[in-house]
Wavefront OBJ file of the C-alpha trace (Angstrom):
o trace
v 0.000 0.000 0.000
v 2.869 2.362 0.686
v 4.011 2.160 -2.920
v 0.464 2.655 -4.217
v -0.502 5.515 -1.906
v 2.725 7.123 -0.746
v 1.524 6.781 2.860
v 4.278 5.701 5.249
v 3.824 2.155 6.610
v 3.765 3.266 10.246
v 1.163 5.945 9.470
v -0.924 3.453 7.506
v -0.811 1.023 10.430
v -2.088 3.757 12.762
v -4.894 4.519 10.312
v -5.927 0.855 10.183
v -5.982 0.482 13.966
v -7.855 3.745 14.566
v -4.980 5.442 16.367
v -4.976 8.166 13.732
v -7.638 9.684 11.471
v -7.417 9.848 7.699
v -6.794 13.162 6.019
v -8.731 13.997 2.872
v -5.597 13.464 0.783
v -4.838 10.069 2.354
v -8.399 8.874 1.828
v -8.273 10.038 -1.784
v -4.998 8.163 -2.406
v -6.360 4.964 -0.851
v -9.585 5.150 -2.880
v -7.596 5.593 -6.094
v -5.243 2.718 -5.206
v -8.169 0.388 -4.436
v -10.226 1.608 -7.428
v -13.215 2.549 -5.281
v -14.869 5.710 -3.971
v -14.177 7.645 -0.800
v -17.860 7.175 0.089
v -17.403 3.400 0.004
v -14.347 3.605 2.263
v -16.301 5.799 4.691
v -19.211 3.339 4.765
v -21.646 5.764 3.142
v -22.491 3.423 0.261
v -22.394 -0.291 -0.506
v -21.404 0.399 -4.116
v -17.748 -0.611 -4.529
v -17.454 0.690 -8.086
v -15.922 4.181 -8.169
v -17.685 7.167 -9.631
v -16.673 8.136 -13.168
v -13.475 10.175 -12.956
v -13.237 13.542 -14.628
v -10.808 13.873 -17.497
v -7.945 16.296 -16.980
l 1 2 3 4 5 6 7 8 9 10 11 12 13 14 15 16 17 18 19 20 21 22 23 24 25 26 27 28 29 30 31 32 33 34 35 36 37 38 39 40 41 42 43 44 45 46 47 48 49 50 51 52 53 54 55 56
């Protein structure tokens, strides 16, 4: 996950165990790495498929 998200392993471990809260940027990186939406990660939807991404 560190290579996919750029989040340090020790920080990621703290996020997983609830010892630290996600920042917007961290949540965005994780959603992109897992090909899902931030809403799914937050438990706001059961839909795993990400929303269509805007084209840059």
